[in-house]
MARGUKOL-641251 format. One record per residue: x, y, z of N, C-alpha, C in turn. Coordinates in steps of 0.1 Angstrom, whole numbers, padded with zeros to 4 digits, always signed. Example, Ala and Ser with C-alpha at 12.3 -4.5 7.8 and 13.67 -1.06 7.14 Angstrom:
residues 2
+0132-0057+0078+0123-0045+0078+0132-0033+0078
+0128-0022+0071+0137-0011+0071+0129+0000+0079
This chain:
residues 276
+0692+1070-0012+0690+1054-0015+0678+1052-0008
+0674+1057+0005+0661+1052+0012+0649+1054+0003
+0650+1068-0004+0637+1074-0009+0635+1067-0023
+0646+1065-0028+0644+1057-0040+0639+1042-0040
+0645+1036-0029+0639+1022-0026+0625+1024-0024
+0619+1032-0015+0605+1037-0010+0597+1037-0023
+0600+1045-0029+0596+1052-0043+0593+1037-0051
+0603+1032-0056+0604+1019-0063+0595+1008-0059
+0594+1007-0044+0585+0997-0040+0568+0999-0041
+0568+1014-0038+0557+1019-0037+0548+1020-0052
+0556+1024-0061+0550+1024-0075+0551+1007-0080
+0556+1000-0076+0554+0985-0079+0541+0980-0078
+0537+0986-0062+0524+0979-0056+0513+0989-0064
+0517+1000-0066+0502+1008-0072+0500+1007-0087
+0511+1007-0093+0512+1008-0109+0510+0994-0116
+0515+0984-0110+0515+0972-0115+0509+0960-0104
+0499+0963-0096+0493+0954-0088+0490+0939-0092
+0490+0936-0104+0488+0923-0108+0499+0914-0110
+0510+0924-0110+0522+0916-0110+0533+0914-0097
+0525+0920-0085+0533+0921-0075+0536+0906-0069
+0525+0896-0071+0529+0886-0066+0541+0879-0072
+0545+0881-0086+0556+0876-0092+0570+0882-0088
+0569+0896-0084+0582+0905-0082+0580+0909-0067
+0575+0901-0058+0575+0905-0046+0586+0903-0037
+0594+0894-0041+0609+0891-0034+0617+0904-0037
+0617+0911-0051+0625+0922-0054+0620+0934-0049
+0606+0934-0047+0598+0946-0039+0602+0947-0028
+0601+0936-0019+0607+0936-0006+0622+0940-0003
+0630+0933-0011+0645+0937-0011+0646+0952-0011
+0638+0959-0021+0643+0972-0023+0636+0978-0009
+0625+0975-0006+0618+0980+0009+0628+0978+0020
+0634+0969+0021+0646+0968+0032+0655+0976+0032
+0659+0982+0022+0670+0992+0021+0672+1001+0030
+0662+1011+0030+0661+1021+0041+0662+1015+0057
+0656+1004+0059+0654+1000+0073+0670+0994+0076
+0676+0987+0067+0691+0984+0071+0698+0997+0069
+0698+1004+0063+0708+1016+0063+0706+1023+0075
+0693+1026+0082+0691+1031+0094+0697+1026+0104
+0695+1011+0104+0699+1002+0114+0714+1004+0117
+0722+1006+0104+0734+1002+0103+0741+1017+0111
+0735+1028+0104+0741+1040+0108+0735+1044+0121
+0724+1041+0127+0719+1046+0139+0717+1034+0151
+0722+1024+0148+0720+1011+0157+0704+1010+0162
+0701+1011+0176+0688+1005+0179+0678+1016+0176
+0684+1029+0176+0674+1040+0173+0672+1038+0157
+0682+1037+0151+0678+1034+0136+0668+1023+0133
+0671+1011+0138+0663+0999+0138+0648+1000+0142
+0645+1008+0153+0632+1014+0155+0626+1022+0144
+0635+1030+0139+0627+1038+0126+0626+1030+0116
+0636+1022+0111+0633+1010+0103+0621+1005+0103
+0619+1001+0113+0605+0990+0115+0591+1000+0113
+0594+1013+0118+0582+1021+0115+0581+1026+0101
+0593+1026+0094+0590+1030+0077+0587+1015+0072
+0590+1001+0076+0585+0990+0071+0571+0988+0075
+0566+0992+0084+0552+0989+0087+0544+0998+0080
+0549+1010+0077+0542+1019+0070+0542+1013+0052
+0551+1011+0050+0553+1004+0034+0544+0991+0033
+0547+0984+0043+0538+0971+0043+0522+0973+0041
+0517+0983+0048+0504+0987+0046+0502+0994+0033
+0511+1002+0029+0512+1008+0016+0511+1000+0003
+0518+0988+0004+0519+0979-0010+0511+0968-0005
+0509+0960+0006+0501+0948+0009+0488+0950+0011
+0482+0962+0017+0468+0963+0022+0460+0974+0012
+0465+0985+0012+0460+0996+0005+0457+0992-0011
+0468+0988-0017+0462+0987-0032+0451+0976-0035
+0452+0966-0027+0441+0955-0029+0427+0960-0021
+0427+0969-0013+0415+0976-0012+0409+0984-0020
+0418+0992-0029+0414+1002-0037+0408+0993-0049
+0415+0982-0054+0412+0976-0064+0398+0967-0061
+0399+0964-0051+0387+0955-0045+0389+0941-0045
+0403+0936-0041+0408+0925-0042+0406+0920-0027
+0411+0907-0026+0412+0902-0011+0428+0905-0007
+0427+0908+0007+0441+0909+0012+0448+0898+0018
+0457+0894+0013+0464+0881+0019+0472+0886+0030
+0464+0882+0044+0471+0883+0055+0481+0874+0060
+0481+0865+0055+0494+0857+0058+0506+0862+0051
+0508+0866+0039+0519+0875+0032+0525+0885+0041
+0511+0896+0045+0512+0908+0052+0520+0906+0066
+0514+0892+0074+0521+0887+0086+0535+0883+0085
+0536+0874+0072+0551+0871+0072+0559+0881+0068
+0557+0890+0059+0566+0903+0057+0569+0910+0072
+0557+0911+0079+0558+0918+0092+0571+0911+0101
+0571+0898+0101+0577+0891+0111+0592+0892+0104
+0594+0893+0092+0605+0891+0085+0613+0906+0087
+0603+0917+0084+0611+0931+0087+0616+0932+0103
+0606+0928+0113+0610+0928+0128+0624+0920+0128
+0624+0909+0123+0638+0899+0125+0650+0907+0120
+0648+0910+0107+0658+0916+0101+0662+0929+0107
+0654+0940+0111+0659+0952+0114+0665+0950+0129
+0657+0942+0138+0662+0941+0150+0678+0933+0151
+0679+0923+0142+0691+0918+0141+0701+0925+0136
+0700+0934+0127+0710+0944+0119+0712+0954+0130
+0699+0958+0138+0702+0971+0149+0711+0967+0157
+0709+0952+0163+0720+0948+0176+0733+0947+0169
+0735+0942+0157+0746+0942+0151+0756+0956+0150
+0746+0964+0143+0752+0979+0143+0754+0985+0156
+0747+0983+0170+0750+0988+0182+0761+0984+0188
+0764+0972+0184+0778+0965+0189+0789+0970+0184
+0788+0971+0169+0799+0980+0162+0801+0991+0167
+0789+1003+0170+0791+1014+0175+0798+1015+0188
+0795+1005+0195+0800+1004+0210+0816+1004+0211
+0821+0992+0200+0834+0989+0200+0841+1001+0190
+0834+1008+0182+0841+1019+0174+0843+1031+0187
+0835+1034+0196+0834+1043+0205+0844+1043+0215
+0845+1029+0220+0857+1023+0226+0870+1027+0223
+0870+1022+0210+0884+1025+0201+0886+1039+0202
+0878+1048+0201+0879+1064+0200+0884+1067+0210
+0878+1065+0224+0883+1066+0238+0897+1063+0240
+0900+1052+0235+0916+1049+0238+0924+1054+0230
+0920+1061+0218+0931+1068+0208+0932+1083+0213
+0919+1088+0218+0920+1103+0222+0916+1106+0234
+0916+1096+0242+0912+1099+0258+0925+1094+0269
+0929+1100+0277+0938+1096+0287+0931+1089+0298
+0936+1075+0297+0930+1066+0306+0930+1068+0320
+0938+1076+0325+0941+1078+0339+0928+1088+0343
+0927+1101+0336+0916+1111+0342+0905+1111+0334
+0904+1106+0321+0895+1105+0314+0892+1117+0306
+0904+1128+0305+0905+1139+0300+0910+1136+0285
+0910+1146+0274+0918+1146+0263+0931+1142+0264
+0936+1135+0253+0952+1131+0257+0960+1141+0247
+0972+1138+0247+0979+1149+0238+0977+1148+0225
+0974+1136+0219+0967+1135+0204+0956+1142+0201
+0948+1143+0210+0935+1149+0208+0940+1166+0209
+0946+1168+0219+0948+1182+0224+0956+1186+0211
+0966+1182+0205+0973+1185+0194+0962+1189+0181
+0954+1181+0179+0945+1180+0167+0935+1197+0171
+0931+1195+0184+0924+1209+0184+0928+1220+0185
+0942+1219+0191+0950+1232+0189+0954+1238+0177
+0957+1227+0169+0960+1231+0153+0949+1239+0146
+0934+1231+0152+0922+1235+0144+0920+1250+0150
+0922+1252+0159+0917+1267+0166+0930+1276+0163
+0939+1272+0162+0952+1280+0158+0950+1284+0143
+0945+1276+0135+0942+1280+0122+0932+1289+0122
+0922+1289+0129+0910+1297+0131+0916+1311+0135
+0925+1309+0145+0932+1324+0151+0939+1332+0141
+0945+1325+0132+0951+1331+0118+0940+1336+0110
+0926+1336+0111+0918+1343+0104+0911+1351+0111
+0914+1354+0124+0909+1362+0131+0903+1363+0142
+0899+1349+0146+0896+1344+0160+0904+1339+0168
+0907+1347+0181+0918+1343+0190+0915+1329+0196
+0925+1326+0202+0926+1316+0207+0936+1315+0223
+0931+1312+0234+0938+1313+0245+0945+1299+0249
+0955+1295+0255+0958+1283+0261+0963+1283+0276
+0961+1276+0284+0964+1278+0299+0971+1261+0301
+0982+1264+0307+0994+1251+0308+0993+1250+0325
+0990+1240+0329+0990+1237+0343+1000+1227+0349
+1004+1230+0359+1015+1219+0364+1012+1219+0379
+1012+1205+0385+1010+1205+0397+1026+1209+0405
+1023+1215+0417+1034+1220+0422+1041+1208+0432
+1054+1206+0431+1063+1196+0438+1054+1182+0437
+1050+1180+0425+1044+1166+0426+1053+1155+0426
+1066+1155+0421+1075+1146+0423+1076+1142+0437
+1077+1153+0445+1080+1149+0460+1068+1143+0466
+1054+1145+0460+1043+1138+0466+1044+1126+0461
+1046+1123+0451+1048+1110+0446+1060+1100+0455
+1070+1104+0459+1080+1101+0465+1075+1098+0481
+1067+1108+0487+1062+1107+0500+1051+1097+0500
+1044+1098+0491+1029+1090+0493+1026+1078+0483
+1034+1078+0473+1036+1064+0463+1029+1069+0450
+1030+1060+0442+1025+1063+0429+1011+1062+0427
+1005+1052+0435+0988+1051+0436+0981+1064+0442
+0987+1068+0451+0981+1084+0455+0983+1093+0448
+0996+1092+0439+1000+1104+0429+0988+1102+0419
+0985+1091+0414+0975+1090+0402+0963+1093+0411
+0957+1091+0421+0945+1098+0428+0947+1112+0426
+0958+1119+0430+0958+1133+0429+0954+1137+0415
+0962+1132+0404+0959+1134+0389+0946+1133+0386
+0939+1122+0391+0924+1123+0387+0916+1132+0395
+0919+1137+0406+0910+1148+0413+0915+1160+0406
+0927+1164+0401+0926+1177+0393+0919+1173+0381
+0920+1163+0374+0912+1157+0361+0898+1165+0362
+0891+1159+0374+0880+1161+0378+0875+1177+0379
+0887+1183+0384+0881+1198+0385+0882+1205+0375
+0893+1200+0365+0891+1207+0352+0879+1202+0343
+0875+1190+0345+0862+1187+0338+0851+1196+0342
+0849+1200+0357+0838+1205+0362+0839+1223+0356
+0852+1226+0358+0854+1239+0354+0856+1245+0339
+0859+1234+0331+0859+1239+0316+0845+1238+0310
+0842+1248+0300+0831+1248+0293+0831+1237+0284
+0819+1233+0277+0820+1223+0267+0824+1230+0254
+0827+1242+0253+0830+1249+0240+0848+1248+0239
+0852+1245+0252+0868+1245+0255+0870+1231+0255
+0885+1227+0254+0889+1216+0255+0901+1215+0267
+0901+1207+0277+0911+1203+0286+0918+1190+0286
+0929+1190+0288+0934+1177+0287+0949+1175+0292
+0950+1160+0294+0964+1159+0300+0976+1158+0290
+0985+1169+0292+0995+1172+0281+1007+1161+0282
+1010+1157+0294+1021+1147+0298+1025+1147+0315
+1025+1135+0319+1030+1135+0335+1018+1144+0343
+1023+1153+0350+1015+1162+0358+1010+1175+0352
+1013+1175+0339+1010+1190+0330+0998+1186+0323
+0988+1199+0324+0976+1198+0319+0973+1211+0309
+0966+1211+0299+0965+1221+0289+0949+1223+0288
+0947+1234+0287+0933+1237+0280+0933+1249+0271
+0924+1244+0261+0923+1253+0251+0910+1259+0250
+0912+1275+0250+0900+1283+0252+0897+1291+0238
+0892+1289+0232+0886+1295+0217+0881+1306+0219
+0885+1319+0214+0878+1332+0215+0878+1338+0231
+0888+1334+0238+0890+1339+0251+0903+1350+0251
+0901+1360+0260+0913+1369+0261+0919+1365+0273
+0931+1372+0275+0941+1370+0286+0931+1372+0299
+0926+1381+0300+0914+1384+0314+0906+1370+0317
+0901+1366+0304+0891+1355+0307+0897+1345+0309
+0909+1340+0302+0919+1327+0305+0925+1328+0320
+0923+1342+0325+0932+1342+0339+0919+1337+0350
+0909+1343+0347+0895+1339+0356+0895+1322+0355
+0897+1320+0344+0893+1304+0346+0906+1296+0353
+0917+1303+0348+0927+1295+0356+0929+1296+0372
+0924+1309+0376+0924+1313+0391+0911+1302+0396
+0901+1302+0390+0892+1291+0396+0896+1276+0395
+0904+1273+0386+0910+1261+0388+0920+1258+0397
+0928+1268+0400+0939+1269+0410+0930+1267+0423
+0924+1277+0427+0915+1277+0438+0910+1266+0441
+0903+1259+0432+0893+1248+0434+0904+1235+0439
+0916+1234+0435+0924+1224+0440+0931+1226+0452
+0934+1239+0453+0939+1243+0465+0929+1239+0479
+0915+1240+0476+0906+1236+0487+0905+1221+0487
+0908+1215+0475+0904+1201+0477+0915+1191+0486
+0908+1183+0493+0916+1178+0503+0915+1164+0495
+0927+1156+0494+0931+1143+0489+0929+1133+0499
+0928+1120+0495+0927+1108+0505+0938+1107+0513
+0951+1112+0511+0961+1113+0518+0959+1126+0530
+0949+1131+0530+0946+1141+0541+0956+1153+0538
+0959+1153+0527+0967+1166+0525+0962+1174+0512
+0968+1185+0509+0962+1193+0498+0978+1196+0488
+0973+1197+0478+0985+1197+0467+0978+1212+0458
+0991+1221+0450+0985+1233+0445+0991+1228+0431
+0987+1240+0424+0990+1238+0409+0993+1253+0403
+1001+1254+0395+1007+1268+0389+1002+1267+0375
+0999+1279+0366+0993+1277+0355+1002+1291+0346
+1003+1288+0333+1007+1298+0324+0997+1300+0313
+0996+1312+0311+0985+1315+0302+0995+1322+0289
+0989+1320+0277+0992+1327+0262+0981+1326+0255
+0983+1337+0248+0971+1340+0238+0976+1342+0223
+0971+1335+0210+0976+1337+0200+0978+1353+0197
+0988+1352+0187+0990+1369+0179+0994+1367+0166
+0993+1377+0156+0997+1376+0145+1010+1373+0143
+1020+1377+0152+1033+1371+0152+1035+1355+0152
+1028+1347+0158+1031+1335+0158+1028+1328+0145
+1037+1318+0140+1038+1313+0128+1029+1298+0130
+1031+1292+0142+1023+1280+0144+1022+1277+0156
+1013+1265+0159+1006+1264+0172+1017+1262+0183
+1027+1257+0180+1037+1251+0192+1043+1265+0198
+1042+1277+0190+1045+1288+0196+1036+1294+0206
+1028+1290+0205+1016+1294+0216+1019+1287+0228
+1020+1274+0225+1024+1266+0237+1036+1268+0247
+1045+1272+0238+1057+1278+0245+1057+1290+0253
+1047+1299+0247+1047+1310+0253+1039+1308+0267
+1028+1299+0268+1022+1295+0279+1031+1287+0289
+1041+1277+0284+1051+1273+0290+1059+1281+0297
+1064+1290+0292+1075+1299+0298+1068+1308+0309
+1055+1313+0306+1048+1320+0317+1047+1309+0330
+1041+1297+0327+1044+1285+0339+1056+1285+0346
+1068+1286+0339+1081+1286+0345+1081+1298+0353
+1076+1307+0349+1075+1324+0359+1066+1322+0373
+1057+1313+0369+1047+1309+0380+1055+1302+0392
+1060+1293+0384+1067+1283+0395+1080+1289+0403
+1087+1296+0395+1097+1304+0400+1095+1314+0411
+1080+1318+0409+1076+1328+0421+1073+1320+0432
+1074+1308+0434+1069+1300+0445+1058+1291+0443
+1051+1291+0431+1041+1282+0428+1026+1288+0432
+1015+1279+0429+1002+1282+0433+0998+1295+0430
+1003+1298+0417+0997+1310+0411+0995+1309+0395
+0992+1321+0391+0990+1322+0373+0997+1332+0369
+1004+1331+0358+1011+1341+0354+1006+1339+0338
+1007+1351+0331+1003+1355+0315+1014+1355+0311
+1017+1350+0296+1027+1348+0288+1032+1361+0277
+1044+1363+0275+1046+1372+0262+1047+1362+0251
+1044+1369+0239+1037+1363+0226+1051+1353+0221
+1064+1358+0222+1074+1347+0214+1084+1344+0224
+1082+1336+0235+1091+1332+0241+1099+1319+0239
+1111+1316+0242+1118+1305+0240+1114+1294+0253
+1110+1282+0248+1105+1274+0260+1117+1269+0269
+1112+1275+0282+1122+1273+0290+1121+1259+0300
+1133+1255+0305+1134+1243+0312+1129+1243+0327
+1122+1233+0330+1117+1234+0345+1124+1220+0352
């Protein structure tokens, strides 16, 4: 659309220069199309790009053809068009930027946990389904389920405000230890889940141990420390759906907690979900 608009405006100025005054409004409406599109889709960045295109187009239409044919350039028209382009592009750019910010805020509310800033259950489910589908085509995926040890007791002793601070601290550790290609999020309550595409059991275990050790070293505002247990599972051809992968990791987590907590356990392919 932008290319067609620029071509139409340019041809109108070069092929029919004597008719340009009569069709000036239509020509400039066409010329505004790329600037408006760029501003709408790219915000302030698009508005700046649109202004650059507008200036080039203004020179092409208002200045170059008259100079070629030897006629006088009407600088008042050129100046008016310049001001109109600047006002229109900046105005639309500001509106588009506001809309983009609101859209970004809405996306954060829909897919981010408000307490930790990590992915929420909805986003985790989406990514898990996507990577599990890839796993069925030969690209393995590992998941690690974390659960803070004796967290209910911590809440009872120090209160929910300090409990929230502990959850935020663990969320910060997950952010730091998780690669950009992986997805970590809050699965619910004090339970967290990380999706590790293309990762083996050994790789997932190394990751989980780093997270476990980092939390064990972290002193909370209560001047105490808490620990986490983790269960690991890797996709296998015997799994029919992503929920089986989570159940495998969850059962391994149960074994880790039954073993005293503050430990990492790998899971078997097809366990039943264990109650904690």
